[in-house]
KEKE-3310 file (N, C-alpha, C; in steps of 0.2 Angstrom, whole numbers, plus 5000, padded with zeros to 4 digits):
npx = (4980:4995:5008:5025:5029:5039:5044:5055:5066:5076:5082:5085:5094:5085:5073:5067:5062:5064:5068:5078:5086:5090:5098:5109:5114:5118:5126:5129:5127:5120:5107:5100:5108:5105:5092:5092:5097:5087:5079:5067:5058:5047:5042:5033:5025:5017:5006:5011:5025:5027:5024:5034:5045:5042:5030:5021:5023:5011:4995:4983:4967:4951:4939:4926:4918:4912:4913:4923:4917:4917:4926:4940:4952:4966:4977:4991:5003:5014:5027:5043:5044:5036:5033:5024:5010:5001:4986:4973:4962:4965:4975:4988:4998:5005:5019:5025:5025:5033:5046:5062:5065:5055:5038:5024:5011:4996:4986:4970:4955:4938:4931:4937:4938:4931:4937:4950:4955:4953:4962:4974:4974:4975:4988:4995:4997:4996:4982:4973:4957:4950:4941:4929:4928:4941:4957:4957:4968:4972:4964:4969:4983:4981:4976:4988:4996:4989:4985:4996:5006:5015:5027:5036:5037:5042:5039:5042:5038:5032:5030:5016:5011:5018:5012:4999:5000:5005:4995:4985:4990:4998:5012:5027:5040:5052:5063:5076:5086:5098:5104:5119:5115:5106:5089:5079:5070:5054:5039:5042:5040:5039:5046:5035:5019:5004:4994:4979:4973:4975:4976:4981:4991:5009:5018:5027:5043:5055:5072:5082:5093:5108:5119:5134:5134:5138:5143:5144:5131:5118:5111:5096:5086:5070:5057:5040:5035:5023:5020:5020)
npy = (4960:4967:4979:4973:4975:4984:4990:5002:5007:5018:5015:5018:5009:5006:5006:5018:5031:5044:5057:5067:5062:5049:5054:5059:5047:5040:5048:5045:5041:5029:5024:5028:5023:5009:5009:5012:5000:4991:4991:4998:5008:5017:5027:5028:5039:5045:5058:5066:5064:5068:5082:5086:5085:5088:5095:5111:5123:5130:5124:5116:5124:5120:5128:5124:5111:5100:5083:5072:5059:5047:5032:5037:5039:5048:5050:5059:5058:5046:5036:5029:5028:5034:5047:5044:5050:5049:5056:5058:5068:5078:5089:5093:5105:5108:5114:5110:5098:5087:5079:5076:5071:5063:5060:5067:5058:5058:5050:5050:5049:5045:5055:5067:5084:5088:5099:5099:5088:5093:5104:5098:5091:5102:5106:5096:5084:5067:5057:5048:5043:5034:5023:5026:5035:5033:5030:5016:5005:4993:4992:5004:5000:4990:4998:5006:4996:4991:5003:5011:5004:4999:4990:4987:4994:5005:5008:5022:5030:5035:5027:5025:5024:5012:5003:5003:4997:4985:4980:4979:4968:4970:4970:4964:4963:4968:4980:4985:4997:4997:5009:5015:5019:5026:5032:5034:5043:5048:5043:5044:5039:5022:5010:5002:5007:5013:5003:4998:4987:4978:4965:4960:4947:4944:4948:4937:4935:4931:4931:4936:4942:4950:4964:4974:4992:5009:5019:5008:5004:4992:4982:4974:4962:4956:4944:4937:4923:4916:4920:4915)
npz = (4906:4913:4917:4921:4938:4948:4964:4969:4981:4992:5008:5026:5039:5048:5041:5036:5025:5021:5010:5011:5022:5017:5007:5014:5020:5009:4998:4984:4967:4967:4969:4958:4948:4950:4948:4934:4930:4932:4921:4918:4909:4912:4926:4942:4953:4968:4974:4984:4982:4969:4970:4978:4970:4956:4952:4951:4964:4968:4970:4959:4956:4954:4944:4942:4948:4943:4941:4930:4929:4922:4916:4907:4894:4889:4877:4874:4867:4860:4868:4873:4887:4902:4914:4927:4936:4951:4955:4964:4965:4957:4960:4957:4949:4933:4925:4913:4900:4901:4910:4915:4903:4900:4895:4903:4912:4919:4932:4938:4949:4944:4950:4950:4945:4929:4922:4926:4918:4906:4906:4907:4894:4885:4888:4882:4889:4894:4901:4913:4919:4931:4941:4954:4968:4972:4964:4954:4955:4949:4937:4931:4929:4920:4909:4907:4901:4890:4883:4883:4880:4890:4897:4908:4924:4936:4953:4962:4972:4988:5005:5007:4994:4990:4999:4995:4982:4986:4994:4984:4977:4966:4964:4957:4960:4973:4976:4986:4993:5006:5015:5023:5037:5051:5054:5065:5070:5077:5070:5056:5039:5033:5022:5017:5020:5028:5027:5034:5039:5053:5055:5044:5037:5037:5022:5012:5005:4992:4992:4978:4974:4979:4983:4986:4985:4980:4994:5004:5004:5003:4991:4988:4980:4978:4975:4974:4982:4979:4967:4950)
capx = (4987:4997:5016:5029:5029:5044:5045:5062:5067:5082:5080:5090:5094:5078:5067:5064:5063:5064:5073:5084:5089:5093:5104:5114:5118:5122:5126:5131:5121:5119:5100:5098:5112:5102:5085:5093:5098:5080:5076:5060:5058:5042:5042:5027:5025:5011:5005:5016:5032:5027:5024:5041:5051:5041:5024:5022:5021:5004:4990:4977:4961:4946:4933:4920:4919:4909:4917:4923:4911:4917:4932:4942:4959:4968:4984:4994:5009:5018:5034:5045:5043:5032:5033:5017:5008:4994:4983:4966:4957:4968:4977:4994:4998:5011:5022:5028:5022:5038:5051:5068:5065:5049:5031:5020:5005:4993:4980:4965:4949:4933:4928:4941:4934:4933:4941:4957:4957:4953:4968:4980:4974:4978:4995:4998:4998:4992:4979:4968:4952:4948:4939:4924:4931:4948:4960:4957:4975:4972:4962:4974:4988:4979:4976:4995:4998:4985:4984:5002:5011:5020:5029:5039:5035:5045:5036:5047:5035:5033:5027:5009:5010:5020:5007:4993:5001:5006:4988:4981:4993:5001:5019:5030:5047:5054:5070:5077:5093:5098:5110:5123:5114:5100:5085:5077:5065:5047:5033:5044:5037:5043:5046:5028:5015:4997:4989:4975:4971:4980:4976:4984:4997:5015:5019:5033:5047:5060:5078:5084:5100:5111:5126:5136:5135:5139:5147:5142:5124:5116:5105:5092:5080:5065:5051:5035:5036:5017:5019:5024)
capy = (4960:4974:4979:4970:4981:4984:4995:5003:5012:5018:5016:5018:5002:5005:5006:5024:5033:5052:5058:5071:5057:5044:5057:5059:5041:5038:5053:5044:5040:5021:5023:5029:5018:5003:5010:5011:4993:4987:4991:5001:5015:5021:5027:5031:5042:5048:5065:5070:5064:5072:5089:5088:5085:5090:5099:5118:5124:5132:5118:5117:5125:5119:5133:5120:5105:5094:5077:5069:5055:5041:5030:5040:5039:5053:5049:5065:5056:5039:5036:5023:5028:5039:5049:5043:5053:5047:5062:5056:5073:5083:5094:5095:5109:5107:5119:5107:5091:5082:5080:5071:5068:5058:5063:5066:5054:5059:5046:5052:5045:5048:5060:5072:5088:5087:5105:5097:5084:5098:5108:5093:5090:5108:5106:5090:5079:5061:5056:5042:5044:5027:5022:5031:5040:5032:5027:5009:5004:4987:4994:5008:4996:4987:5003:5007:4990:4991:5009:5015:4999:4999:4983:4987:5000:5006:5013:5025:5035:5034:5021:5024:5021:5005:5000:5002:4992:4978:4978:4977:4962:4972:4971:4958:4963:4973:4982:4989:4998:4999:5014:5013:5024:5025:5038:5034:5049:5045:5045:5044:5034:5017:5008:5000:5010:5015:4998:4999:4981:4976:4958:4957:4943:4947:4946:4933:4937:4927:4934:4934:4944:4956:4966:4980:4997:5015:5019:5004:5002:4985:4982:4968:4961:4951:4942:4935:4916:4914:4922:4911)
capz = (4906:4916:4917:4927:4942:4953:4969:4970:4986:4996:5015:5031:5042:5052:5036:5035:5018:5020:5005:5014:5026:5013:5003:5019:5021:5003:4993:4978:4962:4967:4968:4951:4944:4951:4944:4927:4929:4933:4915:4918:4906:4915:4934:4945:4960:4971:4973:4988:4979:4963:4973:4980:4964:4949:4951:4954:4971:4969:4968:4954:4959:4949:4944:4941:4952:4940:4939:4924:4930:4918:4914:4901:4893:4884:4875:4871:4863:4861:4870:4876:4894:4904:4921:4929:4943:4954:4958:4964:4964:4952:4964:4955:4943:4930:4920:4907:4898:4901:4915:4915:4896:4899:4895:4909:4912:4926:4933:4943:4949:4940:4954:4948:4940:4921:4920:4927:4913:4900:4906:4905:4887:4882:4890:4879:4894:4894:4907:4914:4924:4932:4948:4957:4972:4972:4958:4953:4953:4945:4931:4929:4927:4913:4904:4905:4897:4884:4879:4882:4879:4896:4899:4914:4928:4943:4958:4966:4977:4995:5008:5006:4987:4990:5003:4991:4977:4989:4996:4978:4974:4960:4964:4955:4963:4978:4975:4992:4994:5013:5016:5030:5042:5055:5055:5072:5072:5078:5065:5049:5035:5032:5015:5016:5026:5027:5027:5040:5042:5058:5055:5038:5038:5034:5015:5012:4999:4990:4990:4972:4973:4984:4981:4989:4980:4983:4999:5009:5003:5001:4986:4989:4976:4981:4972:4979:4981:4977:4960:4945)
cpx = (4989:5005:5019:5031:5034:5044:5052:5063:5074:5079:5086:5089:5088:5072:5064:5066:5063:5070:5079:5089:5093:5099:5110:5118:5121:5121:5128:5125:5119:5112:5098:5102:5108:5095:5086:5094:5092:5077:5068:5060:5053:5043:5035:5028:5018:5011:5010:5023:5032:5027:5031:5046:5049:5035:5025:5020:5014:4999:4985:4971:4955:4940:4927:4921:4915:4914:4917:4918:4911:4924:4934:4949:4960:4975:4987:4999:5011:5025:5036:5044:5040:5034:5026:5015:5001:4992:4976:4961:4959:4970:4984:4994:5005:5013:5025:5025:5026:5043:5056:5068:5060:5043:5028:5013:5002:4987:4976:4959:4944:4929:4932:4937:4936:4937:4948:4959:4958:4960:4974:4980:4977:4985:4999:5001:4993:4988:4974:4964:4949:4947:4935:4927:4938:4950:4959:4963:4975:4970:4967:4980:4987:4979:4983:4998:4995:4985:4991:5008:5017:5021:5032:5038:5039:5041:5041:5044:5037:5030:5020:5007:5012:5015:5001:4994:5002:4999:4984:4984:4996:5008:5022:5037:5048:5061:5072:5085:5094:5105:5113:5122:5107:5096:5083:5072:5058:5043:5035:5041:5041:5042:5039:5024:5008:4992:4985:4973:4976:4981:4979:4991:5003:5016:5026:5036:5052:5066:5081:5092:5102:5118:5127:5137:5136:5144:5144:5134:5123:5110:5102:5087:5076:5060:5046:5034:5029:5015:5023:5026)
cpy = (4967:4973:4975:4976:4980:4990:4996:5009:5012:5019:5016:5011:5001:5006:5012:5027:5040:5053:5062:5066:5052:5047:5058:5053:5038:5043:5052:5043:5032:5020:5023:5025:5011:5003:5009:5003:4988:4987:4993:5008:5020:5021:5030:5033:5044:5055:5069:5070:5068:5080:5091:5089:5088:5096:5106:5118:5126:5126:5121:5118:5125:5125:5130:5113:5099:5089:5075:5063:5048:5039:5033:5040:5044:5052:5055:5063:5049:5040:5030:5022:5034:5041:5049:5046:5051:5053:5062:5062:5079:5090:5097:5100:5109:5113:5117:5100:5085:5084:5074:5068:5063:5062:5062:5062:5054:5054:5049:5047:5049:5054:5067:5077:5088:5093:5103:5093:5089:5102:5104:5092:5096:5109:5100:5085:5073:5061:5050:5044:5037:5026:5028:5036:5039:5029:5019:5007:4998:4988:4999:5005:4992:4992:5005:5002:4991:4997:5012:5010:4998:4992:4982:4994:5000:5011:5016:5031:5034:5028:5020:5021:5014:5001:4998:4997:4985:4976:4976:4971:4964:4972:4964:4957:4969:4974:4987:4990:5001:5003:5013:5019:5023:5032:5038:5039:5046:5047:5045:5038:5029:5015:5006:5003:5011:5009:4998:4993:4978:4969:4955:4953:4946:4944:4943:4935:4931:4931:4932:4936:4949:4957:4973:4986:5003:5015:5015:5002:4995:4985:4975:4968:4955:4950:4939:4927:4913:4916:4918:4916)
cpz = (4909:4915:4922:4931:4948:4958:4970:4975:4990:5004:5020:5034:5045:5047:5035:5028:5016:5016:5007:5018:5022:5009:5007:5019:5015:4998:4986:4973:4962:4966:4961:4946:4944:4947:4937:4925:4929:4926:4914:4915:4909:4923:4936:4952:4962:4971:4978:4985:4973:4965:4975:4975:4958:4949:4954:4961:4973:4966:4963:4958:4954:4950:4944:4943:4949:4938:4932:4923:4926:4917:4907:4900:4888:4883:4871:4866:4864:4863:4873:4883:4896:4912:4923:4936:4945:4958:4958:4962:4960:4956:4962:4949:4940:4925:4914:4906:4899:4907:4914:4908:4895:4899:4901:4908:4919:4926:4939:4944:4945:4944:4953:4944:4933:4919:4921:4921:4906:4900:4904:4897:4883:4883:4886:4884:4894:4901:4907:4919:4925:4940:4951:4961:4973:4966:4959:4951:4948:4938:4927:4926:4920:4908:4902:4900:4890:4880:4878:4881:4884:4898:4906:4918:4935:4947:4962:4970:4984:4998:5007:4999:4987:4994:4999:4985:4980:4991:4990:4975:4967:4959:4962:4958:4968:4977:4981:4992:5002:5014:5023:5035:5045:5055:5062:5074:5072:5072:5058:5045:5033:5024:5013:5022:5023:5026:5034:5043:5047:5058:5049:5039:5034:5027:5014:5005:4998:4988:4984:4971:4978:4982:4985:4984:4983:4988:5005:5009:5000:4997:4986:4984:4977:4976:4977:4977:4978:4970:4955:4939)
residu = (MET:ARG:PRO:TYR:ILE:ILE:THR:HIS:MET:MET:GLU:SER:VAL:ASP:GLY:ARG:ILE:ASP:CYS:ASP:MET:THR:GLU:GLN:ILE:ASP:PRO:THR:ASP:SER:TYR:TYR:ASP:ALA:LEU:ASN:ARG:LEU:GLY:CYS:PRO:SER:GLN:LEU:MET:GLY:ARG:VAL:THR:MET:GLN:MET:HIS:TYR:ALA:ASP:ALA:GLU:PRO:PHE:THR:ALA:THR:ASN:GLN:THR:PRO:ILE:GLY:GLU:GLN:THR:VAL:HIS:LYS:ALA:GLN:ASP:ALA:ASP:GLY:TYR:LEU:VAL:ALA:LEU:ASP:THR:TYR:GLY:LYS:LEU:ARG:TRP:SER:ALA:PRO:ALA:TYR:ASP:GLY:LYS:PRO:LEU:LEU:VAL:ILE:THR:SER:GLU:SER:CYS:PRO:ARG:ILE:TYR:HIS:ASP:THR:LEU:THR:THR:GLN:HIS:ILE:SER:TRP:ILE:ALA:VAL:GLY:ASP:ARG:ARG:ILE:ASN:LEU:ALA:LYS:ALA:MET:GLU:ILE:LEU:TYR:ASN:GLU:PHE:ASP:MET:GLN:ARG:LEU:ALA:VAL:VAL:GLY:GLY:GLY:HIS:ILE:ASN:GLY:ALA:PHE:LEU:GLU:ALA:GLY:LEU:LEU:ASP:GLU:VAL:SER:VAL:MET:ILE:GLY:PRO:GLY:ILE:ASP:GLY:ARG:ARG:GLY:MET:THR:ALA:ILE:PHE:ASP:GLY:ILE:THR:ASP:VAL:HIS:ARG:PRO:ALA:THR:LEU:LEU:ARG:LEU:ASN:SER:PHE:GLU:LYS:VAL:GLY:GLU:GLY:THR:LEU:TRP:LEU:ARG:TYR:THR:PHE:PRO:ASP:LYS:ARG)
# end
C-alpha cells in the first residue's frame, strides 16, 4: 500500500513552472487555496525546490563518506502531516526540524553518508534511506504509508520530480493551475520533465473537474483512465 498521490502545480499557458514567473501571472493565494482543498496533509518536494524555499544556503558537507548502506527508517515523531524532502545524497542542511508547522521528513538513497542521517537524528528530524544509488520511489511511498500513516500526499516540487513519479507509475491525480500568462523563455522547465525515453508514449488523462479561480487562473483536475 502507498498514499494517494497528487501532483499540484501552477503553470503558464505554455506549460512552464518557474516560481517567479507564476507569481507574476497569478499573485493571489489561489494555488495554496487549491492545495488546501486537495486534502493532503503532507507535501513532497525535491532537493532543488527545498533548497529554494526551506534549506540553509550552505550545503551539508560529510566529514566521513561511509554510506549508510542499508534500508533504514528513523521516525522522530508522529504527526498528521509531514514536509517531505527528496535528497538522494544528503546535500541539504537544515536549521530546524519543522517548517510551516509540519515536521520535516528527509528521504535519501542508501549511498548517502551515514553521518548525514546521524545529524538528522540529533536534530529530531525523521528520515528514510531507501534504494542503492537512487531513491527507490515506490518503496519509499510504501514506507510513508506503513511507517508514517501517510494516506494522501501532494507532490509540489519541480518538473523532474513530477516526471520521476509519472515514470514510476505512482501518480493518482494531476492538479494543474494554468495562470493567465505566457513564459516563452527557452529552456525553462515544464510541468513534467526529465524523462529520457524519447519513445515513451503519451500518458492519457481523464478530466474530472475544472473551475476558474484567482485572477483568471483555470484549475484542472485529472485522473488516469487506466487506474481504478
